[in-house]
N, C-alpha and C positions, 0 to 999 in steps of 0.2 A: 504494500500499499504506499502511496506517495505521502511524503511529509506535508503537513499543512503549509500552504503558501507556495509550494513548488509547482511549476508548470509541468504537465505531463505530455506524453505523445499525442493525447487526445485533445489537448488545448487548441483553441481556434488559432492562436498565434503560431503555434508550432506547425499546425497543418498548413497554414498559409506560407510560412517560411520554407517548408519542405518542397513546395512547388517551384522554388527557385533552382532546383536541381535540373530543370528543363530549360533549354535555350529560349524557346518561345515565351515562356513565362518571365524569364529574366528580362527579355527585351520589352515585354509589355509593362513590367513593374519598374524597370530601370534599376534593378537591384540584383545582387548576387551574394553568395555565401562565402565566408572566409573562415577556415577551420584551423584550430591549434593555437597555442600561446604565442609562438613567434610571429605567425602571420597576423593574428589579431593585434599584437603589439605594434607591428608595422602599420596596420590600418589605423590604429588610434593615434599614431603620430601625424596622420592626416585626418584629424578629427572631423573635418567637414564632410567626409565621405561615409562615416559610420552612422548607421541609423539606430541600431540596437545591438545588445550583446546578450547571448544566452549561455549560462554557465552553471555547472554543478557547484554546490555550496563550497566544497573544498578548494575550488579554483581561486576564489577570492582570498583565501588564506595562503595558498601555495604560491600564487602569483599576485601578490598585493599590488604590484605596480600597475597591472592591468586594470584592476578595480579603481585605483587612484586616477589613472589616465581617463577612464570612462567618466568618473565623477567630475573631474576637472573640465571635461568637455561637455558635460551635461548630457551624456549618452545614456539612455535607459539601460539598466542592467537587470536582467531577469534570471532568477535562480530556477533551475530545472532539474528534474530527476534524470537518472541514467538513461532510461528508455527514451526520454525526450531528446537528449543530446545525441544519442545514437541514431534517432530518426533523422536528424539534421546532418549526420556525418556519413561519408562514403568510405571511410577507412574501416578496417577490421576492428581495431580498437580505438575508439574515440579518445582524444586528449581532453575532453571535458568542456571545451569552450568554442563557441561559434558566433561570429559577428555577421550581421546583415549590413551590407555596404551598397552605396550607389555605384553604378558602373563607372569604370575608370577610363574607358576609351575616349580618344579625342579625334577631331577631324584631321584628315591627312594634310600634312604640311611638308614640303620637300626640303626644307633647310636642314643643315647639319654638316658634320665632317665625317661621321661614321654612323651608318644606318644598317640595321639587320632586317631583311625582308623574307618572310616565309611565304612560299608559293604552293598552294594546295597542300599544306601540311595538315594531315588528318588526325594525327595522334596527339591527344591533349597533353600527355606527358612531355612530348617533344616541344610543343608550343610553350609550355611553362619553362622548360629548360632553356629554350632559346631566349626567352625574356630574361631569365636569371643570368645567362651568359652575357647577353648584351649589356645588362646593367653592370656586371662585374668588369667588362672591358671598357666601360665608359662611353658606350654608344649613345647617340643623341635621341634615337627613337627606334621602335620596332614597328614594322608594317606587315600586315597579314592580308593576303589576297582574299577575294570573295569566297573562294572554295576552301579556305582553311577553317579549322575548328575555332570555336569561340574561346578567347583567352579567359573568360569568366567561368568556363567549365570547371567544376570542382577539382578534377584531377590536374588541370592546367594551373589553377590557383595554388594548389599544394606544391606542384613542381617548381613554381616560381619562387617559393620560400620568401614571400614578401616583396620580391622585386617588381611585382605587378604594380606596386604603389610608387616605384622609383623612376620609371622610365616611361615617356609618352608612348602609347600604343594606339595605332590606327587599324581599323578592320574594314573588310569588304572593299578593298582597294583594287582597282583595275591596274595590274602591274605594268602592262604595256604603256598605258597613259602615264603611269607614275614614272617610268623610265624617262620619258620626254621631259617631265617636270624636273626630275633630278638633274638631267643634263642642262636644263635651263638655269639651274642654280650652280653649275660648275662642278657637279659630282660625276665621277666615273662610276659605271655600273659593272660589277664583276659577278659572274655566275659560278658558284661552286659546283663543279661537275667532275665526276670521276673519270670522264673521258675528255677532259678539257684540252684545248690546243696548246696551252701553256701550263706551267706548274707553279706552285706557291714559292718554291725556292727562287725561281727566275724573277718573279714579281718582287720578292724581297731584295734580291741583289741589284736589280736595275732601277730601283726607286719607285716602281709603280705603286706600291702600297703606301707611300708617303703622301699621296694625293687624297683629297676628300673622296670617300668611297661609300658606295652602297653594295652590300653583299646580298645576293639572292640565293636562298636555300630551298630545294625542291621537296617534293613528296617522298615519303619514306621508301615506297616500293618502286616508283616510276621516275624519280628524279624531277627535273624541271620539264615543263610542257614542251612539246614540239614547237620549234620556231623561236623559242626564247633566245637562243644563242645568236640569232640573227639581229637582235636589237640591243644586245649588251656590248660593252667595250672589249671585254675579254672573258673567255671561258677558262676557268682555272681549276686544275686538279691538285689535290693534296698528295704529294709523293708518298708512296708506300714502299718502305725499304725492306720489309719482311715479306711474309707469305700470305698475309691477310687478304681476303678477296676485296674488301672495301671497308669504309668507315661508316658508322651510323651518322644520322643527321646531327645529333647533338655534339658528337665529337668533332665532326668536320666544322661545325659552326664555331666551336670554341677555338680551334686551331686558327681558322681564318680571321676571326674577329680580333684575337689577341695579336696575331701577326700584324694586322693593320694598326691596332692601337700602339704597339711598340714602335712601328715605323713612323707613325705620325708624331710620336713624342720625342723622337731622337733629334 
């Protein structure tokens, strides 16, 4: 039996928040779920985005800073039982706290010196990792094509580990049109491609990566769409010195973005 005052999985608020697991309802409501102490802490650092927090009673004691941040921001804090927090969680073992936040995406803007673009990236874990990697490498923004997964997907949010609040993210972008916009701003566009005409070592050695750059990363199974190499400046492969058949998207993105970040800072 639930303790007095605790919201349960049958509470109207919890039922409403659970609907945010679906993309259609997230878009309709303009909100999404953020799970776990670290991600909720990052959200509360951007207090204007947080609508409300649901937490088990012991969370307020174990993570006092979270409760204090919410109180300072005037964010409603609702205590819930285990069943309620598990209803809002998509992990096997919930960490006991979930925040409801306003969507973080912004309109597409082509400015910057280092931009990461996902083209038809369908795996939410990869989208979240791309956001986290772009944040760590100091990228100015992340751009996702119209065919890519929603960065507010719960798995993508978890994989970003709070970086979803640090870097501007634009979605539903027509990449071909975006390429023209980037070029108009003086950026070169590089396509990460395992069969690229040049390789990353060459781009490092000849100074290519020192220029303002957009990196395009393609679909996990099929890579970049047919014809995309015709509109980019260079198609670049990451050299493989061992016997591995290929690199996954997240690893390739980390290598390429950090290579550009280092070259631009030299």
